[in-house]
Structures are given as C-alpha cells and as structure tokens.
C-alpha positions as YAML, in Angstrom:
chain: A
units: angstrom
residues:
- id: 1
  name: UNK
  ca: [-36.41, -25.76, -83.57]
- id: 2
  name: UNK
  ca: [-34.36, -27.20, -80.73]
- id: 3
  name: UNK
  ca: [-30.98, -28.58, -81.58]
- id: 4
  name: UNK
  ca: [-30.38, -32.33, -81.69]
- id: 5
  name: UNK
  ca: [-27.82, -32.29, -78.88]
- id: 6
  name: UNK
  ca: [-30.26, -30.44, -76.59]
- id: 7
  name: UNK
  ca: [-32.96, -33.03, -77.18]
- id: 8
  name: UNK
  ca: [-30.45, -35.79, -76.43]
- id: 9
  name: UNK
  ca: [-29.31, -34.08, -73.23]
- id: 10
  name: UNK
  ca: [-32.95, -33.66, -72.25]
- id: 11
  name: UNK
  ca: [-33.57, -37.41, -72.50]
- id: 12
  name: UNK
  ca: [-30.51, -38.17, -70.40]
- id: 13
  name: UNK
  ca: [-30.49, -35.38, -67.81]
- id: 14
  name: UNK
  ca: [-34.19, -34.94, -66.99]
- id: 15
  name: UNK
  ca: [-34.56, -38.32, -65.25]
- id: 16
  name: UNK
  ca: [-31.23, -37.79, -63.47]
- id: 17
  name: UNK
  ca: [-32.28, -34.34, -62.23]
- id: 18
  name: UNK
  ca: [-35.66, -35.63, -61.03]
- id: 19
  name: UNK
  ca: [-34.06, -38.55, -59.18]
- id: 20
  name: UNK
  ca: [-31.58, -36.16, -57.58]
- id: 21
  name: UNK
  ca: [-34.50, -33.92, -56.57]
- id: 22
  name: UNK
  ca: [-36.25, -36.91, -54.96]
- id: 23
  name: UNK
  ca: [-33.04, -37.86, -53.14]
- id: 24
  name: UNK
  ca: [-32.58, -34.31, -51.82]
- id: 25
  name: UNK
  ca: [-36.22, -34.18, -50.73]
- id: 26
  name: UNK
  ca: [-36.10, -37.44, -48.79]
- id: 27
  name: UNK
  ca: [-32.85, -36.76, -46.96]
- id: 28
  name: UNK
  ca: [-33.54, -33.10, -46.27]
- id: 29
  name: UNK
  ca: [-34.84, -33.31, -42.72]
- id: 30
  name: UNK
  ca: [-31.73, -35.14, -41.48]
- id: 31
  name: UNK
  ca: [-28.95, -33.80, -43.73]
- id: 32
  name: UNK
  ca: [-28.47, -30.84, -46.07]
- id: 33
  name: UNK
  ca: [-31.17, -30.73, -48.70]
- id: 34
  name: UNK
  ca: [-34.88, -30.46, -48.27]
- id: 35
  name: UNK
  ca: [-37.90, -29.15, -50.07]
- id: 36
  name: UNK
  ca: [-36.46, -25.88, -51.32]
- id: 37
  name: UNK
  ca: [-33.34, -27.19, -53.03]
- id: 38
  name: UNK
  ca: [-35.20, -30.26, -54.30]
- id: 39
  name: UNK
  ca: [-37.85, -27.96, -55.80]
- id: 40
  name: UNK
  ca: [-35.17, -25.93, -57.56]
- id: 41
  name: UNK
  ca: [-33.60, -29.11, -58.90]
- id: 42
  name: UNK
  ca: [-36.94, -30.33, -60.28]
- id: 43
  name: UNK
  ca: [-37.61, -26.90, -61.76]
- id: 44
  name: UNK
  ca: [-34.25, -27.08, -63.54]
- id: 45
  name: UNK
  ca: [-35.40, -30.36, -65.07]
- id: 46
  name: UNK
  ca: [-38.55, -28.61, -66.30]
- id: 47
  name: UNK
  ca: [-36.43, -25.73, -67.66]
- id: 48
  name: UNK
  ca: [-34.46, -28.27, -69.65]
- id: 49
  name: UNK
  ca: [-37.78, -29.52, -71.01]
- id: 50
  name: UNK
  ca: [-38.75, -25.95, -71.94]
- id: 51
  name: UNK
  ca: [-35.47, -25.38, -73.77]
- id: 52
  name: UNK
  ca: [-35.52, -28.66, -75.65]
- id: 53
  name: UNK
  ca: [-39.23, -29.11, -76.43]
- id: 54
  name: UNK
  ca: [-40.50, -25.52, -76.41]
- id: 55
  name: UNK
  ca: [-42.55, -23.66, -73.83]
- id: 56
  name: UNK
  ca: [-45.91, -24.34, -75.49]
- id: 57
  name: UNK
  ca: [-45.46, -28.11, -75.29]
- id: 58
  name: UNK
  ca: [-44.46, -27.95, -71.62]
- id: 59
  name: UNK
  ca: [-47.24, -25.46, -70.85]
- id: 60
  name: UNK
  ca: [-49.82, -27.84, -72.30]
- id: 61
  name: UNK
  ca: [-48.38, -30.81, -70.40]
- id: 62
  name: UNK
  ca: [-47.94, -29.37, -66.89]
- id: 63
  name: UNK
  ca: [-49.27, -25.80, -67.04]
- id: 64
  name: UNK
  ca: [-52.83, -26.62, -65.91]
- id: 65
  name: UNK
  ca: [-51.51, -28.31, -62.77]
- id: 66
  name: UNK
  ca: [-49.16, -25.59, -61.52]
- id: 67
  name: UNK
  ca: [-51.71, -23.46, -59.65]
- id: 68
  name: UNK
  ca: [-53.24, -26.54, -58.01]
- id: 69
  name: UNK
  ca: [-49.79, -27.75, -56.95]
- id: 70
  name: UNK
  ca: [-49.08, -24.40, -55.29]
- id: 71
  name: UNK
  ca: [-52.29, -24.67, -53.27]
- id: 72
  name: UNK
  ca: [-51.67, -28.33, -52.44]
- id: 73
  name: UNK
  ca: [-48.12, -27.57, -51.29]
- id: 74
  name: UNK
  ca: [-49.31, -24.75, -49.08]
- id: 75
  name: UNK
  ca: [-51.99, -27.00, -47.61]
- id: 76
  name: UNK
  ca: [-49.53, -29.82, -46.91]
- id: 77
  name: UNK
  ca: [-47.05, -27.44, -45.26]
- id: 78
  name: UNK
  ca: [-49.76, -25.93, -43.04]
- id: 79
  name: UNK
  ca: [-51.14, -29.37, -42.11]
- id: 80
  name: UNK
  ca: [-47.68, -30.54, -41.09]
- id: 81
  name: UNK
  ca: [-47.45, -27.60, -38.70]
- id: 82
  name: UNK
  ca: [-50.91, -28.20, -37.32]
- id: 83
  name: UNK
  ca: [-50.16, -31.90, -36.78]
- id: 84
  name: UNK
  ca: [-47.73, -30.83, -34.06]
- id: 85
  name: UNK
  ca: [-50.68, -29.47, -32.10]
- id: 86
  name: UNK
  ca: [-51.65, -33.08, -31.42]
- id: 87
  name: UNK
  ca: [-48.45, -33.34, -29.38]
- id: 88
  name: UNK
  ca: [-48.93, -30.01, -27.66]
- id: 89
  name: UNK
  ca: [-47.08, -27.34, -29.68]
- id: 90
  name: UNK
  ca: [-47.28, -25.94, -33.16]
- id: 91
  name: UNK
  ca: [-44.69, -27.40, -35.57]
- id: 92
  name: UNK
  ca: [-43.54, -30.09, -33.15]
- id: 93
  name: UNK
  ca: [-42.20, -33.09, -35.02]
- id: 94
  name: UNK
  ca: [-44.58, -36.04, -35.02]
- id: 95
  name: UNK
  ca: [-43.16, -39.36, -36.20]
- id: 96
  name: UNK
  ca: [-44.86, -42.53, -37.39]
- id: 97
  name: UNK
  ca: [-42.95, -45.81, -37.62]
- id: 98
  name: UNK
  ca: [-43.98, -47.96, -40.55]
- id: 99
  name: UNK
  ca: [-42.80, -51.43, -41.45]
- id: 100
  name: UNK
  ca: [-42.73, -51.81, -45.23]
- id: 101
  name: UNK
  ca: [-42.08, -55.17, -46.94]
- id: 102
  name: UNK
  ca: [-39.08, -54.21, -49.07]
- id: 103
  name: UNK
  ca: [-37.71, -51.28, -47.10]
- id: 104
  name: UNK
  ca: [-38.10, -52.53, -43.54]
- id: 105
  name: UNK
  ca: [-38.69, -49.98, -40.76]
- id: 106
  name: UNK
  ca: [-39.34, -46.46, -42.13]
- id: 107
  name: UNK
  ca: [-39.83, -43.36, -39.98]
- id: 108
  name: UNK
  ca: [-42.08, -40.75, -41.55]
- id: 109
  name: UNK
  ca: [-42.58, -37.45, -39.80]
- id: 110
  name: UNK
  ca: [-44.01, -34.00, -40.13]
- id: 111
  name: UNK
  ca: [-40.64, -32.50, -41.22]
- id: 112
  name: UNK
  ca: [-40.84, -34.63, -44.36]
- id: 113
  name: UNK
  ca: [-44.42, -33.48, -44.96]
- id: 114
  name: UNK
  ca: [-43.34, -29.85, -44.53]
- id: 115
  name: UNK
  ca: [-40.48, -30.41, -47.00]
- id: 116
  name: UNK
  ca: [-42.95, -31.96, -49.44]
- id: 117
  name: UNK
  ca: [-45.17, -28.88, -49.20]
- id: 118
  name: UNK
  ca: [-42.21, -26.55, -49.76]
- id: 119
  name: UNK
  ca: [-41.09, -28.73, -52.68]
- id: 120
  name: UNK
  ca: [-44.49, -28.46, -54.38]
- id: 121
  name: UNK
  ca: [-44.61, -24.68, -53.90]
- id: 122
  name: UNK
  ca: [-41.07, -24.04, -55.13]
- id: 123
  name: UNK
  ca: [-41.23, -26.30, -58.19]
- id: 124
  name: UNK
  ca: [-44.63, -24.88, -59.21]
- id: 125
  name: UNK
  ca: [-43.81, -21.20, -58.74]
- id: 126
  name: UNK
  ca: [-40.40, -21.52, -60.40]
- id: 127
  name: UNK
  ca: [-41.74, -23.46, -63.38]
- id: 128
  name: UNK
  ca: [-44.63, -21.01, -63.73]
- id: 129
  name: UNK
  ca: [-42.12, -18.15, -63.79]
- id: 130
  name: UNK
  ca: [-39.87, -19.91, -66.31]
- id: 131
  name: UNK
  ca: [-42.81, -20.59, -68.62]
- id: 132
  name: UNK
  ca: [-43.82, -16.92, -68.46]
- id: 133
  name: UNK
  ca: [-40.25, -15.83, -69.11]
- id: 134
  name: UNK
  ca: [-40.07, -18.10, -72.15]
- id: 135
  name: UNK
  ca: [-43.31, -16.69, -73.53]
- id: 136
  name: UNK
  ca: [-42.09, -13.12, -73.02]
- id: 137
  name: UNK
  ca: [-38.77, -13.82, -74.73]
- id: 138
  name: UNK
  ca: [-40.54, -15.40, -77.72]
- id: 139
  name: UNK
  ca: [-42.74, -12.30, -78.00]
- id: 140
  name: UNK
  ca: [-39.74, -9.99, -77.86]
- id: 141
  name: UNK
  ca: [-37.89, -11.99, -80.49]
- id: 142
  name: UNK
  ca: [-40.88, -11.97, -82.84]
- id: 143
  name: UNK
  ca: [-41.31, -8.19, -82.38]
- id: 144
  name: UNK
  ca: [-37.63, -7.60, -83.02]
- id: 145
  name: UNK
  ca: [-37.55, -9.78, -86.12]
- id: 146
  name: UNK
  ca: [-40.72, -8.11, -87.39]
- id: 147
  name: UNK
  ca: [-39.24, -4.64, -86.83]
- id: 148
  name: UNK
  ca: [-36.06, -5.56, -88.68]
- id: 149
  name: UNK
  ca: [-38.01, -7.11, -91.56]
- id: 150
  name: UNK
  ca: [-40.34, -4.09, -91.86]
- id: 151
  name: UNK
  ca: [-37.56, -1.47, -91.66]
- id: 152
  name: UNK
  ca: [-36.77, 0.23, -94.95]
- id: 153
  name: UNK
  ca: [-33.29, -0.42, -96.23]
- id: 154
  name: UNK
  ca: [-31.44, 2.52, -97.78]
- id: 155
  name: UNK
  ca: [-28.01, 1.57, -99.12]
- id: 156
  name: UNK
  ca: [-26.81, 5.19, -99.07]
- id: 157
  name: UNK
  ca: [-27.39, 5.62, -95.33]
- id: 158
  name: UNK
  ca: [-25.80, 2.34, -94.27]
- id: 159
  name: UNK
  ca: [-22.82, 3.07, -92.03]
- id: 160
  name: UNK
  ca: [-20.03, 0.89, -90.80]
- id: 161
  name: UNK
  ca: [-21.40, -2.18, -88.98]
- id: 162
  name: UNK
  ca: [-24.92, -1.72, -90.35]
- id: 163
  name: UNK
  ca: [-24.42, -3.56, -93.61]
- id: 164
  name: UNK
  ca: [-24.93, -7.03, -92.12]
- id: 165
  name: UNK
  ca: [-28.11, -6.31, -90.19]
- id: 166
  name: UNK
  ca: [-29.65, -3.18, -91.65]
- id: 167
  name: UNK
  ca: [-30.11, -1.89, -88.10]
- id: 168
  name: UNK
  ca: [-28.31, 1.20, -86.83]
- id: 169
  name: UNK
  ca: [-26.09, 0.77, -83.77]
- id: 170
  name: UNK
  ca: [-27.20, 2.29, -80.45]
- id: 171
  name: UNK
  ca: [-26.80, 6.00, -80.14]
- id: 172
  name: UNK
  ca: [-27.41, 6.77, -83.83]
- id: 173
  name: UNK
  ca: [-30.69, 8.28, -84.78]
- id: 174
  name: UNK
  ca: [-32.62, 6.95, -87.75]
- id: 175
  name: UNK
  ca: [-33.07, 9.37, -90.62]
...
C-alpha cells in the first residue's frame, strides 16, 4: 500500500514533470533539451505513478500502448530524415511556417519531428523497463517473504542477530 505522502507527491509532481518534458521537447532543437531528455523526464513521471499507484495499475493503463509508441516513434524519426530528401539530402532540415490564431507565426521543422520520434521511443522503452523491474522486484519480495515464513524456527540454533528475523546472516550455513 503506497504511503499517503507519496500519493500526494504524485498528484503534484506528475503534471509538473510532464509539462517540463513538453517544454524540453519543444525547445530542444534550438537550445539544450530535446527528445531524449524529455523522454527521460516523462518516464520519471511514469515511475512516480508506478511507485504511488502500483505497477499493475500503471501497466493496465499504459502498458498496451508502449510497443505501439516505440514503433510510432521510430516511424516518425525515420520520416523526418526522409523528408530532407525532398530538399536534396537525407536529414536536411525542412521548415514550414504556420500562422496560428493565438500563437502567431510558428516554425515547425523536421528537427522537431525527429525529437518527437526520439521522445516516443525513450519514454516507451524506459517505462517498459521500469514496469518489468517493478514486477521482478515484487516477485523477489514475495519469494523472500515466503521463504522466511516457511523456514523452521529453532530457538536453540538462533545466534546473535538472528532472533529478530529468524534468518541466518550471510556466511553461516543452515543446520
């Protein structure tokens, strides 16, 4: 059961981390940032979700979309490189000027599309890894707690430091 403070931090920090990831993604082709660091920032928001809500809840919510997002990210990154062929060379930056009502003139180019593809790949692979790591740690904890619960307890063979746990320290053989 996640602690109350962790659930509170989750509600506060997850939107902040996702907004920061979006900011880093959008400014990445001109300044430090980009798809990789934005993907890691979004994955840290998902890790906070895993820690506060449990890996099964997060797996059910976003798990089915992770493999598709990896493929989509790879496709977007490749298409941004191929779009440069329209201008003569592979990976040449192609820019489109758009006039949007609230934002005014916006320049969108293939570097942003490439960063978007990298973002999708990094956030999906990292979150997939973190979900697997959480599942493995839960399995190890349940095996360890089962082994401790099933171990016979002999009060005569309990040495110093064993009384609290019933488990012998490393280096001592069980009798």
